C-alpha positions as CSV (number, residue, x, y, z in Angstrom):
1,M,118.7,110.4,124.7
2,S,115.8,108.7,126.6
3,A,112.1,109.0,126.2
4,V,109.7,109.3,129.2
5,V,105.9,109.3,129.2
6,I,104.5,111.6,131.9
7,I,100.8,111.3,132.6
8,P,99.2,114.3,134.5
9,A,96.4,113.1,136.8
10,R,94.4,115.3,139.1
11,Y,91.7,114.1,141.5
12,A,89.6,117.3,141.1
13,S,87.3,117.3,138.1
14,T,84.2,119.4,137.7
15,R,82.3,116.9,135.6
16,L,83.8,113.7,136.9
17,P,85.5,114.0,140.4
18,G,88.1,111.3,141.2
19,K,88.3,110.3,137.6
20,P,91.7,108.6,137.7
21,L,90.5,106.3,140.5
22,L,87.2,105.2,138.9
23,A,87.4,101.4,138.9
24,E,84.2,99.8,137.6
25,T,86.3,97.6,135.2
26,G,88.3,96.2,138.2
27,K,91.2,98.6,137.6
28,P,91.5,102.3,138.2
29,L,91.3,104.4,135.1
30,I,94.8,105.6,135.5
31,Q,96.0,102.0,135.3
32,H,94.3,101.5,132.0
33,V,96.1,104.6,130.6
34,V,99.5,103.3,131.8
35,E,98.9,99.8,130.5
36,S,97.8,101.1,127.1
37,I,101.2,102.6,126.4
38,R,103.4,100.0,128.1
39,P,103.9,98.1,124.7
40,S,105.7,101.2,123.3
41,R,109.0,100.3,121.7
42,R,110.7,103.6,122.4
43,V,109.6,104.6,125.9
44,Q,112.0,103.8,128.7
45,R,109.9,105.0,131.6
46,I,106.2,105.8,132.4
47,V,105.5,108.2,135.3
48,V,102.2,109.5,136.6
49,A,102.4,113.2,137.8
50,T,99.7,113.9,140.4
51,D,98.9,116.3,143.2
52,D,96.8,113.8,145.2
53,Q,98.3,111.1,147.4
54,R,95.4,108.7,146.7
55,I,96.3,108.6,143.1
56,A,100.0,108.2,143.8
57,D,99.1,105.3,146.2
58,A,96.9,103.6,143.5
59,V,99.7,103.9,140.9
60,V,102.2,102.3,143.2
61,A,99.7,99.6,144.1
62,F,99.5,98.3,140.5
63,G,103.3,98.5,140.1
64,G,103.5,102.0,138.4
65,E,105.7,105.0,139.2
66,A,104.3,108.3,140.5
67,V,105.7,111.7,141.3
68,M,104.0,114.3,143.5
69,T,103.5,117.8,142.0
70,R,102.0,121.0,143.2
71,A,98.3,121.5,143.3
72,D,98.2,125.0,141.9
73,H,99.4,124.4,138.3
74,P,97.1,126.3,135.9
75,C,97.6,123.6,133.2
76,G,98.9,120.2,132.5
77,T,102.0,121.4,130.8
78,D,103.2,123.1,134.0
79,R,102.6,119.9,135.9
80,I,104.6,118.0,133.3
81,A,107.5,120.5,133.5
82,E,107.6,120.2,137.3
83,A,107.6,116.4,137.1
84,A,110.4,116.5,134.4
85,A,112.5,118.6,136.7
86,K,112.0,116.3,139.6
87,L,113.0,113.3,137.5
88,H,116.3,115.1,136.6
89,L,115.9,114.5,132.9
90,A,118.5,115.8,130.5
91,D,117.7,118.7,128.1
92,S,118.1,116.3,125.1
93,D,115.6,113.8,126.5
94,I,112.0,113.5,125.2
95,V,108.9,113.8,127.3
96,V,105.6,112.6,126.0
97,N,102.5,114.1,127.7
98,V,99.7,111.5,127.6
99,Q,96.4,112.7,129.1
100,G,95.3,110.7,132.2
101,D,91.8,110.3,130.7
102,E,92.9,108.6,127.4
103,P,92.8,104.9,128.3
104,D,92.6,103.8,124.6
105,M,95.7,105.7,123.5
106,P,97.8,103.2,121.4
107,A,101.4,102.8,122.2
108,A,102.1,103.2,118.4
109,C,100.9,106.8,118.7
110,V,103.4,107.5,121.4
111,D,106.2,105.9,119.3
112,K,105.2,108.0,116.3
113,L,105.7,111.2,118.4
114,I,109.0,110.1,119.7
115,E,110.1,109.2,116.1
116,L,109.2,112.8,115.0
117,L,111.5,114.4,117.5
118,E,114.3,111.8,117.1
119,G,114.3,112.3,113.4
120,S,114.0,108.5,112.9
121,E,110.7,108.4,111.2
122,P,111.0,107.0,107.7
123,T,111.0,109.7,105.0
124,P,107.6,109.6,103.1
125,P,107.8,109.0,99.4
126,K,108.8,112.1,97.3
127,Q,109.9,113.9,100.5
128,S,113.5,114.8,101.1
129,R,115.2,114.7,104.4
130,L,115.4,118.5,104.2
131,Q,111.6,118.6,104.3
132,R,111.2,116.6,107.5
133,P,109.8,118.5,110.4
134,D,112.5,120.0,112.6
135,A,110.8,121.0,115.8
136,P,111.2,120.9,119.6
137,M,107.6,119.9,120.0
138,A,105.3,117.4,118.3
139,T,101.7,116.3,118.4
140,L,99.2,114.2,116.4
141,A,96.1,114.7,114.2
142,T,93.6,112.5,112.5
143,H,91.1,112.9,109.7
144,L,87.9,114.7,110.6
145,P,84.6,114.4,108.6
146,S,83.5,117.7,107.1
147,K,80.2,117.5,108.9
148,Q,82.0,117.7,112.3
149,A,84.4,120.5,111.4
150,D,82.1,123.3,112.8
151,D,82.1,121.7,116.3
152,P,84.2,124.1,118.5
153,N,85.0,121.2,120.8
154,K,86.9,119.5,118.0
155,V,90.1,121.4,117.5
156,K,91.3,121.6,113.9
157,V,94.9,122.0,112.7
158,V,96.3,123.0,109.3
159,L,99.8,121.8,108.3
160,D,102.5,123.2,106.0
161,G,104.3,121.1,103.4
162,R,106.8,119.9,105.9
163,G,104.2,118.5,108.3
164,R,104.4,121.4,110.8
165,A,101.4,123.1,112.3
166,M,100.4,126.4,110.7
167,Y,97.5,127.0,113.1
168,F,95.1,125.3,115.5
169,S,91.5,126.5,115.8
170,R,88.1,125.7,117.2
171,S,86.7,127.1,113.9
172,R,86.5,125.3,110.6
173,I,89.9,125.6,109.0
174,P,90.8,125.8,106.2
175,F,87.7,127.6,105.0
176,D,86.2,126.1,101.9
177,R,85.3,129.4,100.2
178,D,84.1,127.9,96.9
179,K,82.2,125.1,98.7
180,S,84.1,122.5,96.6
181,G,83.7,119.8,99.2
182,K,87.3,118.8,98.5
183,V,88.9,120.3,101.6
184,T,90.5,117.8,104.1
185,Y,90.0,118.6,107.8
186,L,92.4,117.4,110.5
187,L,91.3,116.9,114.1
188,H,94.0,117.7,116.6
189,L,94.6,114.9,119.2
190,G,95.6,116.1,122.7
191,I,98.9,114.3,123.0
192,Y,102.3,116.0,122.9
193,A,106.0,115.3,122.9
194,Y,108.7,117.8,123.9
195,R,112.4,118.0,124.1
196,V,113.0,118.6,127.8
197,G,115.1,121.7,127.2
198,F,112.2,123.3,125.2
199,L,109.7,122.2,127.8
200,K,111.5,124.1,130.5
201,N,111.3,127.2,128.4
202,F,107.8,126.7,127.2
203,A,106.3,126.4,130.7
204,G,107.7,129.9,131.5
205,L,106.4,131.7,128.3
206,P,103.7,134.3,128.8
207,P,100.2,133.6,127.4
208,T,99.6,134.9,123.9
209,P,96.6,136.6,122.2
210,A,95.5,133.7,120.0
211,E,96.0,131.3,122.8
212,Q,93.8,133.3,125.1
213,A,91.1,133.9,122.4
214,E,90.9,130.2,121.3
215,K,91.8,128.8,124.8
216,L,94.4,126.5,123.1
217,E,97.7,126.3,124.9
218,Q,99.6,125.0,121.9
219,L,99.1,128.3,120.1
220,R,101.5,129.8,122.7
221,A,104.3,127.9,121.1
222,L,103.4,129.0,117.5
223,E,103.0,132.6,118.6
224,H,106.4,132.6,120.2
225,G,107.9,131.3,117.0
226,H,108.4,127.6,117.9
227,A,107.6,124.9,115.3
228,I,105.3,122.0,116.2
229,A,105.7,118.8,114.1
230,V,102.5,116.9,113.4
231,A,102.0,113.3,112.4
232,V,98.6,112.2,111.0
233,V,97.5,108.9,112.4
234,D,94.5,106.6,112.2
235,Y,93.3,106.9,115.8
236,H,89.8,108.2,116.7
237,G,89.7,107.5,120.4
238,V,88.1,110.0,122.8
239,G,89.0,111.2,126.3
240,I,86.8,110.5,129.3
241,D,85.2,113.8,130.5
242,T,81.7,112.8,131.7
243,P,80.0,109.9,133.5
244,A,78.5,108.9,130.1
245,D,82.0,108.7,128.6
246,Y,83.2,106.5,131.4
247,A,80.1,104.2,131.2
248,A,80.9,103.8,127.5
249,F,84.5,102.9,128.3
250,V,83.4,100.4,130.9
251,A,81.2,98.8,128.3
252,R,84.1,98.5,125.8
253,A,86.6,97.3,128.4
254,G,84.2,94.8,130.0
255,H,83.2,94.3,133.7
256,P,85.4,92.5,136.1
257,G,84.9,88.8,136.4
258,P,83.6,87.0,139.5
């Protein structure tokens, strides 16, 4: 079994065209993403999946690996599935989907996802091996302040006792009917890991009602009866969607030297 990170990267972006190639820090954004996860202990390969030759050329220029994919994919998962097929990965291999606009994603988060699917994550106290998540797909969540739980742009997730997702929603879940103030909210982080055999199947599944209502692709897996293992981590980074987001990242990363 091997673990491969595939980073989908498109040139087209409504709010920030050419996002992967923005380079005010002295490096293209896509290079920052690749370098952030290179310290991973469990990843054997990092590949950028793109439909634009300019992005592929930039990746090769900084010593990375790129694979060209079709331009007509409706979502990033389809691009990941095509890239996995081109890389001739075995069904038992693990693919981690890291978004191309997450330059702060810690390598430890990638390792955590791989450990979930490998079954090598240490068993938490008072939890038996039989209670470990057993799923073909995994993702991450982090704690969310209650005052932010009504924001539809912050996707919430509720877990069962085995650490598997029960539901994802843009609404506040679970609902604190008694207004106790004791409810814990979890923010879903947009990073996924799949077993390759499942990924091939998942990319071909038809859209489902809840997925279409919430506009959340991960609900397709749940509605088709597939489990999603979730690990809760202490990571509160944000993706880069707007010029303001990128300006904030440049300020954090620092400007290139003379």
